[in-house]
DSSP file (Angstrom, degrees, kcal/mol; ACC not computed):
  #  RESIDUE AA STRUCTURE BP1 BP2  ACC     N-H-->O    O-->H-N    N-H-->O    O-->H-N    TCO  KAPPA ALPHA  PHI   PSI    X-CA   Y-CA   Z-CA
    1    1 A X     >        0   0    0      0, 0.0     4,-1.8     0, 0.0     3,-0.2   0.000 360.0 360.0 360.0 -37.9    0.0    0.0    0.0
    2    2 A X  H  >  +     0   0    0      1,-0.2     4,-2.1     2,-0.2     5,-0.2   0.883 360.0  55.9 -63.5 -36.8    2.8    2.4    0.8
    3    3 A X  H  > S+     0   0    0      1,-0.2     4,-2.1     2,-0.2    -1,-0.2   0.860 105.0  52.4 -66.1 -33.4    4.3    2.0   -2.7
    4    4 A X  H  > S+     0   0    0     -3,-0.2     4,-2.1     2,-0.2    -1,-0.2   0.922 109.3  49.8 -64.7 -43.9    1.0    3.0   -4.3
    5    5 A X  H  X S+     0   0    0     -4,-1.8     4,-2.0     1,-0.2    -2,-0.2   0.880 109.6  51.1 -62.0 -38.5    0.9    6.2   -2.1
    6    6 A X  H  X S+     0   0    0     -4,-2.1     4,-2.7     2,-0.2    -1,-0.2   0.917 109.8  49.8 -65.1 -43.2    4.5    7.0   -3.1
    7    7 A X  H  X S+     0   0    0     -4,-2.1     4,-2.7     1,-0.2    -2,-0.2   0.863 108.9  52.4 -65.2 -35.7    3.7    6.6   -6.8
    8    8 A X  H  X S+     0   0    0     -4,-2.1     4,-2.4     2,-0.2    -1,-0.2   0.920 111.2  46.9 -65.0 -42.7    0.7    8.9   -6.4
    9    9 A X  H  X S+     0   0    0     -4,-2.0     4,-2.5     2,-0.2    -2,-0.2   0.924 113.0  48.9 -64.3 -44.7    2.8   11.5   -4.8
   10   10 A X  H  X S+     0   0    0     -4,-2.7     4,-2.7     1,-0.2    -2,-0.2   0.921 112.2  48.7 -61.9 -43.7    5.5   11.2   -7.6
   11   11 A X  H  X S+     0   0    0     -4,-2.7     4,-2.5     2,-0.2    -1,-0.2   0.905 111.4  50.0 -62.3 -41.8    2.8   11.4  -10.3
   12   12 A X  H  X S+     0   0    0     -4,-2.4     4,-2.2     2,-0.2    -2,-0.2   0.906 112.0  47.6 -64.2 -41.7    1.3   14.5   -8.6
   13   13 A X  H  X S+     0   0    0     -4,-2.5     4,-2.7     2,-0.2    -2,-0.2   0.925 111.7  50.2 -64.7 -44.6    4.8   16.2   -8.4
   14   14 A X  H  X S+     0   0    0     -4,-2.7     4,-2.5     1,-0.2     5,-0.2   0.920 111.3  48.6 -60.5 -44.1    5.5   15.3  -12.0
   15   15 A X  H  X S+     0   0    0     -4,-2.5     4,-2.6     1,-0.2    -1,-0.2   0.916 111.9  49.8 -61.1 -43.2    2.2   16.8  -13.1
   16   16 A X  H  X S+     0   0    0     -4,-2.2     4,-1.7     2,-0.2    -2,-0.2   0.912 111.5  48.0 -62.6 -44.7    2.9   19.9  -11.1
   17   17 A X  H  X S+     0   0    0     -4,-2.7     4,-1.2     2,-0.2    -2,-0.2   0.925 113.7  47.0 -63.8 -45.6    6.4   20.4  -12.6
   18   18 A X  H  X S+     0   0    0     -4,-2.5     4,-0.6     1,-0.2     3,-0.4   0.910 111.1  51.4 -63.0 -42.1    5.1   19.9  -16.1
   19   19 A X  H >< S+     0   0    0     -4,-2.6     3,-0.6     1,-0.2    -1,-0.2   0.829 105.9  56.1 -67.3 -29.5    2.2   22.3  -15.6
   20   20 A X  H 3< S+     0   0    0     -4,-1.7    -1,-0.2     1,-0.2    -2,-0.2   0.818 105.4  52.5 -67.6 -29.6    4.6   24.9  -14.3
   21   21 A X  H 3< S+     0   0    0     -4,-1.2    15,-3.5    -3,-0.4    -1,-0.2   0.572  89.5  99.3 -84.1  -9.3    6.6   24.7  -17.5
   22   22 A X  B << S-a   36   0A   0     -3,-0.6    15,-0.2    -4,-0.6     2,-0.1  -0.528  84.5-104.3 -78.2 143.7    3.6   25.3  -19.7
   23   23 A X        -     0   0    0     13,-2.5     2,-0.3    -2,-0.2    11,-0.2  -0.409  34.6-128.7 -63.0 140.0    3.0   28.7  -21.1
   24   24 A X  E     -G   33   0B   0      9,-1.7     8,-2.9    -2,-0.1     9,-1.3  -0.741  23.6-162.4 -92.0 142.4    0.2   30.6  -19.3
   25   25 A X  E     -G   31   0B   0     -2,-0.3     6,-0.2     6,-0.3     2,-0.1  -0.897  13.0-129.3-121.6 151.7   -2.6   32.1  -21.4
   26   26 A X    >   -     0   0    0      4,-2.5     3,-1.7    -2,-0.3     6,-0.0  -0.271  46.4 -84.6 -85.0-176.8   -5.2   34.8  -20.5
   27   27 A X  T 3  S+     0   0    0      1,-0.3    -1,-0.1     2,-0.1    -2,-0.0   0.771 131.0  54.3 -62.5 -26.1   -8.9   34.3  -21.2
   28   28 A X  T 3  S-     0   0    0      2,-0.1    -1,-0.3     1,-0.0    -3,-0.0   0.550 120.9-107.8 -84.2  -7.5   -8.5   35.5  -24.8
   29   29 A X  S <  S+     0   0    0     -3,-1.7     2,-0.2     1,-0.3    -2,-0.1   0.395  71.7 140.4  98.4  -2.6   -5.8   32.8  -25.4
   30   30 A X        -     0   0    0      1,-0.1    -4,-2.5    -5,-0.1     2,-0.3  -0.499  60.0-108.4 -75.3 142.6   -2.8   35.2  -25.5
   31   31 A X  E     +G   25   0B   0     -6,-0.2    40,-0.3    38,-0.2    -6,-0.3  -0.555  40.5 170.5 -71.1 128.0    0.4   34.0  -23.8
   32   32 A X  E     +     0   0B   0     -8,-2.9     2,-0.3    -2,-0.3    -7,-0.2   0.524  67.0  33.1-115.4 -12.3    1.0   36.0  -20.6
   33   33 A X  E    S-G   24   0B   0     -9,-1.3    -9,-1.7    36,-0.0    -1,-0.3  -0.981  88.8-107.3-146.2 134.7    3.9   33.9  -19.1
   34   34 A X        +     0   0    0     -2,-0.3     2,-0.3   -11,-0.2    35,-0.2  -0.160  59.8 110.6 -60.5 149.0    6.7   32.0  -20.9
   35   35 A X  E     - B   0  68A   0     33,-2.2    33,-1.9   -12,-0.1   -13,-0.3  -0.942  64.9 -44.0 166.2-179.6    6.7   28.3  -21.1
   36   36 A X  E     -aB  22  67A   0    -15,-3.5   -13,-2.5    -2,-0.3     2,-0.5  -0.384  39.9-159.2 -70.7 143.9    6.2   25.3  -23.4
   37   37 A X  E     - B   0  66A   0     29,-2.5    29,-2.1   -15,-0.2     5,-0.1  -0.989  24.0-123.1-121.8 120.1    3.4   25.1  -25.9
   38   38 A X  E >   - B   0  65A   0     -2,-0.5     3,-2.5    27,-0.2     4,-0.3  -0.314  24.3-117.7 -57.4 141.6    2.5   21.6  -27.1
   39   39 A X  G >  S+     0   0    0     25,-2.3     3,-0.6     1,-0.3    26,-0.2   0.791 115.2  50.6 -55.1 -30.5    2.8   21.4  -30.9
   40   40 A X  G 3  S+     0   0    0     24,-0.3    -1,-0.3     1,-0.2    -2,-0.1   0.346 107.4  54.2 -92.5   7.8   -0.9   20.6  -31.2
   41   41 A X  G <  S+     0   0    0     -3,-2.5    -1,-0.2     2,-0.1    -2,-0.2   0.223  73.9 128.4-120.9  11.6   -1.9   23.6  -29.0
   42   42 A X    <   -     0   0    0     -3,-0.6     2,-0.3    -4,-0.3    -3,-0.0  -0.477  41.0-164.5 -68.1 138.1   -0.1   26.3  -31.0
   43   43 A X    >   -     0   0    0     -2,-0.2     3,-2.1   -14,-0.1    36,-0.2  -0.868  29.7 -87.4-125.1 156.8   -2.4   29.2  -31.8
   44   44 A X  T 3  S+     0   0    0     -2,-0.3    36,-0.2     1,-0.3     3,-0.1  -0.418 117.1  30.9 -57.7 134.3   -2.4   32.1  -34.2
   45   45 A X  T 3  S+     0   0    0     34,-2.9    -1,-0.3     1,-0.3     2,-0.2   0.272  85.2 137.1  95.3  -9.8   -0.7   35.0  -32.5
   46   46 A X    <   -     0   0    0     -3,-2.1    33,-3.1   -16,-0.1     2,-0.4  -0.491  39.5-154.7 -69.5 138.2    1.6   32.8  -30.4
   47   47 A X  E     +CD  69  78A   0     22,-0.6    22,-2.1    31,-0.2     2,-0.3  -0.894  19.1 167.6-112.4 145.6    5.2   34.0  -30.2
   48   48 A X  E     -CD  68  77A   0     29,-2.0    29,-2.4    -2,-0.4    28,-0.7  -0.983  28.1-120.4-153.7 161.8    8.2   31.7  -29.6
   49   49 A X  E     -C   67   0A   0     18,-1.6    18,-0.6    -2,-0.3    26,-0.0  -0.719  15.8-134.1-105.4 156.9   12.0   31.6  -29.7
   50   50 A X  S >> S+     0   0    0     -2,-0.3     3,-2.8     3,-0.2     4,-0.9   0.919  77.9  91.7 -75.3 -46.5   14.2   29.3  -31.7
   51   51 A X  T 34 S-     0   0    0      1,-0.3    -2,-0.1     2,-0.2    16,-0.1  -0.316 119.5 -17.0 -60.8 123.7   16.7   28.3  -29.1
   52   52 A X  T 34 S+     0   0    0      2,-0.1    -1,-0.3    -2,-0.1     3,-0.1   0.639 113.0 115.6  55.3  15.3   15.4   25.1  -27.5
   53   53 A X  T <4  +     0   0    0     -3,-2.8     2,-1.8     1,-0.2    -2,-0.2   0.966  60.7  58.3 -78.2 -54.7   12.1   26.1  -29.1
   54   54 A X  S  < S-     0   0    0     -4,-0.9     2,-1.1    12,-0.1    -1,-0.2  -0.589  79.5-158.9 -79.0  90.4   11.6   23.3  -31.5
   55   55 A X        -     0   0    0     10,-2.2     9,-2.9    -2,-1.8    10,-0.4  -0.594  16.2-170.1 -74.6 103.2   11.7   20.5  -29.1
   56   56 A X  B     -H   63   0C   0     -2,-1.1     7,-0.2     7,-0.2     5,-0.1  -0.809  21.4-119.1-104.2 134.3   12.6   17.7  -31.4
   57   57 A X        -     0   0    0      5,-1.4     5,-0.2    -2,-0.4    -1,-0.0  -0.374  18.5-128.7 -68.6 149.8   12.5   14.0  -30.4
   58   58 A X  S    S+     0   0    0      1,-0.2    -1,-0.1     3,-0.1     3,-0.1   0.876 105.9  48.8 -66.9 -38.8   15.8   12.2  -30.6
   59   59 A X  S    S+     0   0    0      1,-0.1     2,-0.3     3,-0.0    -1,-0.2   0.864 124.1  17.1 -73.0 -36.0   14.3    9.3  -32.7
   60   60 A X  S    S-     0   0    0      2,-0.1     2,-1.8    71,-0.0    -3,-0.2  -0.949  77.8-114.5-136.3 153.0   12.5   11.4  -35.3
   61   61 A X        +     0   0    0     -2,-0.3     2,-0.4    -5,-0.1    -3,-0.1  -0.514  66.0 137.2 -88.3  70.3   12.8   15.0  -36.3
   62   62 A X        -     0   0    0     -2,-1.8    -5,-1.4    -5,-0.2     2,-0.4  -0.957  55.3-125.1-117.9 134.2    9.3   15.9  -35.1
   63   63 A X  B     +H   56   0C   0     -2,-0.4    -7,-0.2    -7,-0.2     3,-0.1  -0.642  27.1 176.5 -76.3 126.3    8.5   19.1  -33.3
   64   64 A X        -     0   0    0     -9,-2.9   -25,-2.3    -2,-0.4   -24,-0.3   0.588  64.0 -26.2-103.9 -15.4    6.7   18.3  -30.0
   65   65 A X  E     -B   38   0A   0    -10,-0.4   -10,-2.2   -27,-0.3    -1,-0.4  -0.971  54.3-125.1 179.6 170.8    6.5   21.9  -28.8
   66   66 A X  E     -B   37   0A   0    -29,-2.1   -29,-2.5    -2,-0.3     2,-1.2  -0.919  31.4-107.5-131.7 159.2    7.9   25.4  -28.8
   67   67 A X  E     -BC  36  49A   0    -18,-0.6   -18,-1.6    -2,-0.3   -31,-0.2  -0.720  45.8-162.8 -89.4  92.0    9.1   27.8  -26.1
   68   68 A X  E     +BC  35  48A   0    -33,-1.9   -33,-2.2    -2,-1.2     2,-0.3  -0.365  15.5 169.0 -77.7 153.6    6.3   30.3  -26.1
   69   69 A X  E     - C   0  47A   0    -22,-2.1   -22,-0.6   -35,-0.2   -38,-0.2  -0.974  45.1 -75.6-154.7 161.0    6.5   33.8  -24.6
   70   70 A X    >   -     0   0    0     -2,-0.3     3,-1.8     1,-0.2    85,-0.1  -0.343  39.2-128.6 -60.2 140.4    4.4   37.0  -24.6
   71   71 A X  T 3  S+     0   0    0    -40,-0.3    84,-1.6     1,-0.3    -1,-0.2   0.684 104.8  72.4 -65.7 -17.1    4.7   38.8  -27.9
   72   72 A X  T 3  S+     0   0    0     82,-0.2    -1,-0.3    83,-0.1     2,-0.3   0.739  89.2  74.0 -68.8 -21.2    5.5   42.0  -26.0
   73   73 A X  S <  S-     0   0    0     -3,-1.8    82,-0.3     1,-0.1    80,-0.1  -0.662 106.8 -88.7 -88.6 148.7    8.9   40.4  -25.2
   74   74 A X        +     0   0    0     -2,-0.3     2,-0.3    80,-0.1    80,-0.2  -0.330  61.3 171.1 -55.7 134.7   11.6   40.2  -28.0
   75   75 A X  B     -I  153   0D   0     78,-2.1    78,-3.8    -4,-0.1   -26,-0.2  -0.939  41.4-133.0-146.5 163.8   11.0   36.9  -29.9
   76   76 A X  S    S+     0   0    0    -28,-0.7    71,-0.5    -2,-0.3     2,-0.3   0.825  83.6  21.0 -88.4 -35.4   12.1   35.0  -33.0
   77   77 A X  E     -D   48   0A   0    -29,-2.4   -29,-2.0    69,-0.1     2,-0.4  -0.939  52.0-161.2-139.6 153.2    8.8   33.9  -34.5
   78   78 A X  E     -DE  47 145A   0     67,-1.7    67,-2.5    -2,-0.3     2,-0.4  -0.993  25.8-126.4-135.8 131.5    5.1   34.6  -34.5
   79   79 A X  E     + E   0 144A   0    -33,-3.1   -34,-2.9    -2,-0.4    65,-0.3  -0.597  30.2 171.0 -76.2 127.6    2.4   32.2  -35.6
   80   80 A X  E     +     0   0A   0     63,-2.7     2,-0.3    -2,-0.4    64,-0.2   0.503  63.1  19.2-116.8  -7.6    0.2   33.7  -38.3
   81   81 A X  E     - E   0 143A   0     62,-1.4    62,-3.1   -38,-0.1     2,-0.4  -0.952  49.9-177.9-160.3 143.4   -1.9   30.7  -39.4
   82   82 A X  E     + E   0 142A   0     -2,-0.3     2,-0.3    60,-0.2    60,-0.2  -0.974  27.5 140.8-139.9 125.8   -2.8   27.3  -38.2
   83   83 A X  E     - E   0 141A   0     58,-2.1    58,-3.5    -2,-0.4     2,-0.4  -0.979  46.8-106.3-158.4 163.9   -4.9   25.0  -40.4
   84   84 A X  E     - E   0 140A   0     -2,-0.3    56,-0.2    56,-0.3     2,-0.1  -0.806  35.2-120.1 -96.9 139.4   -5.4   21.3  -41.5
   85   85 A X        -     0   0    0     54,-2.8    -1,-0.0    -2,-0.4    15,-0.0  -0.453  10.8-139.2 -72.3 151.0   -4.4   20.3  -45.0
   86   86 A X        +     0   0    0     -2,-0.1    -1,-0.1     2,-0.0    -2,-0.0   0.423  62.5 123.3 -91.3   1.3   -7.1   18.8  -47.1
   87   87 A X        -     0   0    0      1,-0.1     3,-0.1    52,-0.1    -2,-0.0  -0.292  49.1-159.0 -62.2 146.5   -4.9   16.1  -48.5
   88   88 A X  S    S+     0   0    0      1,-0.2     2,-0.3     2,-0.0    -1,-0.1   0.625  76.7  38.8-100.4 -17.6   -6.1   12.5  -48.0
   89   89 A X  S    S-     0   0    0      0, 0.0     2,-0.4     0, 0.0    -1,-0.2  -0.978  92.0-103.8-132.1 146.8   -2.6   10.9  -48.4
   90   90 A X        -     0   0    0     -2,-0.3     3,-0.1     1,-0.1    40,-0.0  -0.546  29.5-158.1 -68.1 124.2    0.8   12.0  -47.3
   91   91 A X        -     0   0    0     -2,-0.4     4,-0.2     1,-0.3    -1,-0.1   0.555  48.1 -84.9 -84.5  -6.7    2.5   13.3  -50.5
   92   92 A X     >  -     0   0    0      1,-0.1     4,-2.6     2,-0.1    -1,-0.3  -0.281  44.7 -83.3 111.5 155.1    6.1   12.9  -49.3
   93   93 A X  H  > S+     0   0    0      1,-0.2     4,-2.5     2,-0.2     5,-0.2   0.918 125.4  46.5 -63.5 -47.4    8.3   15.2  -47.2
   94   94 A X  H  > S+     0   0    0      1,-0.2     4,-2.2     2,-0.2    -1,-0.2   0.912 115.6  46.3 -63.2 -42.5    9.5   17.5  -50.0
   95   95 A X  H  > S+     0   0    0      2,-0.2     4,-2.8     1,-0.2    -1,-0.2   0.893 112.3  50.6 -66.8 -39.6    6.0   17.9  -51.4
   96   96 A X  H  X S+     0   0    0     -4,-2.6     4,-2.9     2,-0.2     5,-0.2   0.911 110.2  50.6 -64.3 -41.7    4.5   18.5  -48.0
   97   97 A X  H  X S+     0   0    0     -4,-2.5     4,-2.3    -5,-0.2    -2,-0.2   0.932 113.4  44.7 -60.7 -46.8    7.1   21.1  -47.3
   98   98 A X  H  X S+     0   0    0     -4,-2.2     4,-2.5     2,-0.2    -2,-0.2   0.922 114.3  48.7 -64.1 -45.4    6.4   22.9  -50.6
   99   99 A X  H  X S+     0   0    0     -4,-2.8     4,-2.7     2,-0.2     5,-0.2   0.929 111.4  50.1 -60.3 -46.5    2.6   22.7  -50.1
  100  100 A X  H  X S+     0   0    0     -4,-2.9     4,-2.5     1,-0.2     5,-0.2   0.926 111.7  48.0 -60.2 -45.7    2.9   24.0  -46.5
  101  101 A X  H  X S+     0   0    0     -4,-2.3     4,-3.0    -5,-0.2    -1,-0.2   0.936 112.5  48.3 -61.8 -45.7    5.0   26.9  -47.6
  102  102 A X  H  X S+     0   0    0     -4,-2.5     4,-1.8     1,-0.2    -2,-0.2   0.905 112.3  48.7 -62.4 -42.1    2.6   27.8  -50.5
  103  103 A X  H  < S+     0   0    0     -4,-2.7     4,-0.5     2,-0.2    -1,-0.2   0.902 114.1  46.5 -64.3 -40.4   -0.4   27.6  -48.3
  104  104 A X  H >X S+     0   0    0     -4,-2.5     3,-1.5    -5,-0.2     4,-1.0   0.907 107.8  56.6 -67.3 -41.6    1.3   29.8  -45.7
  105  105 A X  H >X S+     0   0    0     -4,-3.0     3,-0.7     1,-0.3     4,-0.7   0.887 102.2  56.7 -56.4 -40.2    2.4   32.3  -48.4
  106  106 A X  H 3< S+     0   0    0     -4,-1.8    -1,-0.3     1,-0.2     4,-0.2   0.665 111.9  42.4 -66.6 -16.3   -1.3   32.7  -49.4
  107  107 A X  H <> S+     0   0    0     -3,-1.5     4,-1.3    -4,-0.5    -1,-0.2   0.527  94.8  83.0-104.2 -10.2   -2.1   33.7  -45.8
  108  108 A X  H <X S+     0   0    0     -4,-1.0     4,-2.7    -3,-0.7     3,-0.5   0.948  86.0  50.3 -62.8 -56.1    0.9   36.0  -45.2
  109  109 A X  H  X S+     0   0    0     -4,-0.7     4,-2.6     1,-0.3     5,-0.4   0.872 109.3  52.0 -55.3 -42.6   -0.3   39.3  -46.8
  110  110 A X  H  4 S+     0   0    0     -4,-0.2    -1,-0.3     2,-0.2    -2,-0.2   0.868 114.7  42.2 -64.3 -37.4   -3.6   39.3  -45.0
  111  111 A X  H  < S+     0   0    0     -4,-1.3    48,-3.2    -3,-0.5    -2,-0.2   0.942 123.3  34.9 -75.1 -48.5   -2.0   38.8  -41.6
  112  112 A X  H  < S-     0   0    0     -4,-2.7    49,-2.9    46,-0.3    50,-0.2   0.809  97.7-131.3 -79.1 -30.8    0.9   41.2  -42.0
  113  113 A X  S  < S+     0   0    0     -4,-2.6     2,-0.3    -5,-0.4    -3,-0.2   0.670  78.1  83.9  84.6  17.0   -0.9   43.8  -44.1
  114  114 A X  S    S-     0   0    0     -5,-0.4    -1,-0.3    -6,-0.2    -2,-0.2  -0.981  88.5 -94.1-145.6 153.5    2.0   43.9  -46.6
  115  115 A X    >>  -     0   0    0     -2,-0.3     3,-1.0     1,-0.1     4,-0.8  -0.444  32.1-125.6 -68.5 142.2    2.9   41.9  -49.7
  116  116 A X  G >4 S+     0   0    0      1,-0.3     3,-1.0     2,-0.2     5,-0.2   0.890 110.1  56.2 -53.8 -43.7    5.4   39.1  -48.9
  117  117 A X  G 34 S+     0   0    0      1,-0.3    -1,-0.3     3,-0.1    -2,-0.0   0.774 112.5  41.6 -63.4 -26.9    7.7   40.3  -51.6
  118  118 A X  G <4 S+     0   0    0     -3,-1.0    -1,-0.3     2,-0.0    -2,-0.2   0.459  98.3  99.4 -97.8  -3.7    7.9   43.8  -50.0
  119  119 A X    <<  -     0   0    0     -3,-1.0    43,-0.1    -4,-0.8    -3,-0.0  -0.458  66.6-143.7 -88.6 154.6    8.1   42.6  -46.4
  120  120 A X  S    S+     0   0    0     42,-3.8    28,-2.8    -2,-0.1    29,-0.3   0.231  80.7  89.6 -93.5  12.2   11.2   42.3  -44.2
  121  121 A X  E     -F  147   0A   0     26,-0.2     2,-0.3    -5,-0.2    26,-0.2  -0.784  59.4-162.8-107.5 152.1    9.6   39.2  -42.8
  122  122 A X  E     -F  146   0A   0     24,-3.0    24,-1.9    -2,-0.3     2,-0.4  -0.773  18.4-109.8-127.4 175.6    9.9   35.6  -44.0
  123  123 A X  E     -F  145   0A   0     -2,-0.3     2,-0.3    22,-0.2    22,-0.2  -0.867  22.9-178.6-114.5 137.6    8.0   32.4  -43.4
  124  124 A X  E     -F  144   0A   0     20,-2.8    20,-2.8    -2,-0.4     2,-0.3  -0.971  16.9-157.3-125.9 148.5    8.8   29.2  -41.5
  125  125 A X  E     -F  143   0A   0     -2,-0.3     2,-0.4    18,-0.2    18,-0.2  -0.917  17.2-157.6-129.6 151.4    6.5   26.2  -41.4
  126  126 A X  E     +F  142   0A   0     16,-2.3    16,-2.7    -2,-0.3     2,-0.3  -0.991  29.4 164.3-120.1 135.5    5.7   23.2  -39.3
  127  127 A X        -     0   0    0     -2,-0.4    14,-0.2    14,-0.2    13,-0.1  -0.933  40.6 -72.9-147.6 165.3    3.9   20.4  -41.1
  128  128 A X        -     0   0    0     -2,-0.3     2,-0.2    12,-0.2   -32,-0.0  -0.264  38.8-144.7 -62.7 146.2    3.1   16.7  -40.6
  129  129 A X     >  -     0   0    0      1,-0.1     4,-2.4   -33,-0.0     5,-0.2  -0.606  32.6-103.7 -96.3 169.1    5.8   14.1  -41.1
  130  130 A X  H  > S+     0   0    0     -2,-0.2     4,-1.7     1,-0.2     5,-0.2   0.875 123.5  50.6 -62.1 -34.3    5.0   10.7  -42.6
  131  131 A X  H  > S+     0   0    0      2,-0.2     4,-3.2     1,-0.2     5,-0.4   0.944 112.1  43.7 -68.0 -48.5    5.2    9.2  -39.0
  132  132 A X  H  > S+     0   0    0      1,-0.2     6,-2.0     2,-0.2     4,-1.6   0.851 110.9  57.3 -67.5 -31.4    2.8   11.8  -37.4
  133  133 A X  H  < S+     0   0    0     -4,-2.4     4,-0.4     4,-0.2    -1,-0.2   0.921 116.9  33.9 -60.4 -44.8    0.5   11.5  -40.4
  134  134 A X  H  < S+     0   0    0     -4,-1.7    -2,-0.2    -5,-0.2    -3,-0.1   0.935 127.6  34.3 -77.7 -49.4    0.2    7.7  -39.8
  135  135 A X  H  < S+     0   0    0     -4,-3.2    -3,-0.2     1,-0.2    -2,-0.2   0.851 133.0  23.2 -81.0 -35.6    0.4    7.4  -36.1
  136  136 A X  S  < S-     0   0    0     -4,-1.6    -1,-0.2    -5,-0.4    -3,-0.2   0.377  94.3-123.2-112.4   3.0   -1.4   10.6  -34.9
  137  137 A X        -     0   0    0     -4,-0.4     2,-0.4    -5,-0.3    -4,-0.2   0.897  47.3-178.9  47.0  44.1   -3.5   11.4  -38.0
  138  138 A X        +     0   0    0     -6,-2.0    -1,-0.2     1,-0.1    -2,-0.1  -0.602  24.6 154.4 -75.8 124.3   -1.7   14.7  -37.9
  139  139 A X        +     0   0    0     -2,-0.4   -54,-2.8    -3,-0.2     2,-0.2   0.258  32.1 126.3-127.8   5.6   -2.8   17.1  -40.7
  140  140 A X  E     -E   84   0A   0    -56,-0.2     2,-0.4   -13,-0.1   -56,-0.3  -0.479  38.2-166.7 -81.9 135.4   -1.9   20.4  -39.1
  141  141 A X  E     -E   83   0A   0    -58,-3.5   -58,-2.1    -2,-0.2     2,-0.5  -0.974   5.1-161.5-115.9 131.7    0.2   23.1  -40.7
  142  142 A X  E     -EF  82 126A   0    -16,-2.7   -16,-2.3    -2,-0.4     2,-0.5  -0.966   3.0-160.6-116.3 126.1    1.6   25.9  -38.6
  143  143 A X  E     +EF  81 125A   0    -62,-3.1   -63,-2.7    -2,-0.5   -62,-1.4  -0.914  15.1 172.9-107.5 128.0    2.8   29.1  -40.4
  144  144 A X  E     -EF  79 124A   0    -20,-2.8   -20,-2.8    -2,-0.5     2,-0.3  -0.932  17.9-143.5-130.7 157.1    5.1   31.4  -38.5
  145  145 A X  E     +EF  78 123A   0    -67,-2.5   -67,-1.7    -2,-0.3     2,-0.3  -0.845  16.0 179.0-118.9 158.4    7.0   34.5  -39.5
  146  146 A X  E     - F   0 122A   0    -24,-1.9   -24,-3.0    -2,-0.3     2,-0.3  -0.953  39.1 -85.0-149.7 164.5   10.4   35.8  -38.6
  147  147 A X  E >   - F   0 121A   0      4,-0.5     3,-2.1   -71,-0.5   -26,-0.2  -0.586  31.4-135.8 -76.9 131.4   12.7   38.8  -39.4
  148  148 A X  T 3  S+     0   0    0    -28,-2.8    -1,-0.1    -2,-0.3   -27,-0.1   0.835 107.9  49.9 -56.4 -35.4   14.8   38.2  -42.5
  149  149 A X  T 3  S-     0   0    0    -29,-0.3    -1,-0.3     2,-0.1     3,-0.1   0.365 115.1-119.1 -86.4   7.3   17.9   39.7  -40.8
  150  150 A X    <   +     0   0    0     -3,-2.1    -2,-0.1     1,-0.2     2,-0.1   0.569  64.0 147.1  66.2  12.3   17.2   37.3  -37.8
  151  151 A X        -     0   0    0      1,-0.1    -4,-0.5    -5,-0.0    -1,-0.2  -0.434  59.2 -90.9 -69.9 153.1   16.8   40.2  -35.5
  152  152 A X        -     0   0    0     -3,-0.1     2,-0.3    -2,-0.1   -76,-0.2  -0.359  38.4-124.0 -64.0 143.3   14.2   39.7  -32.7
  153  153 A X  B     -I   75   0D   0    -78,-3.8   -78,-2.1   -80,-0.1     2,-0.5  -0.638  20.4-152.1 -82.9 147.3   10.7   40.8  -33.4
  154  154 A X        -     0   0    0     -2,-0.3   -82,-0.2   -80,-0.2   -80,-0.1  -0.979  57.8 -12.1-126.7 121.2    9.1   43.2  -31.0
  155  155 A X  S    S-     0   0    0    -84,-1.6     2,-0.1    -2,-0.5   -80,-0.1  -0.113 103.9 -42.2  79.9 174.6    5.4   43.2  -30.5
  156  156 A X        -     0   0    0      1,-0.1    -2,-0.1     2,-0.1   -78,-0.0  -0.448  41.9-147.9 -75.9 149.8    2.9   41.4  -32.6
  157  157 A X    >   +     0   0    0     -2,-0.1     3,-2.2     2,-0.1     4,-0.4   0.456  55.0 125.5 -98.2  -3.5    3.2   41.5  -36.4
  158  158 A X  T 3  S-     0   0    0      1,-0.3   -46,-0.3     2,-0.1   -47,-0.1  -0.412  94.0  -7.9 -60.4 126.5   -0.5   41.4  -37.2
  159  159 A X  T 3  S+     0   0    0    -48,-3.2    -1,-0.3    -2,-0.2   -47,-0.2   0.726  94.2 133.8  56.0  26.6   -1.2   44.4  -39.5
  160  160 A X    <   -     0   0    0     -3,-2.2   -47,-0.2   -49,-0.2    -2,-0.1   0.736  54.2-148.3 -74.6 -23.0    2.4   45.7  -38.9
  161  161 A X              0   0    0    -49,-2.9   -48,-0.1    -4,-0.4   -46,-0.1   0.705 360.0 360.0  62.2  22.6    2.9   46.3  -42.6
  162  162 A X              0   0    0     -5,-0.2   -42,-3.8   -50,-0.2   -41,-0.1   0.458 360.0 360.0-103.7 360.0    6.6   45.5  -42.4
């Protein structure tokens, strides 16, 4: 019986530690305190940094989460679109990468308020891998933007026209 109680305490502590590391959001969904964002809980308007941001599993190069922070703090990336692809079969990694970029490109101008070609921002994408497609029925594409000169972004980029 004592060992069950110990495992319950250990599980409770582990849950508490993990929950402390999660990004906090306000009622509107904006990040108000830095922390991890699960890859499947990324939202439009989320800001995150590159270093240790793309938490990639050792076995596969799959993003499991990003290091989110409030957009008021200097950051590397801001999510401007999240959507599911309408494909019914995984097209291959190169094709998925190209498709994801093209779909994100089509959403860029509306979010930033400037044409992609005239902007000082560029696009990075997260998209399903063949493994996540099969095992998790992952169809989600995440579009984020970053500064072409790799300088930190300050504030949100929605309608920034830069």
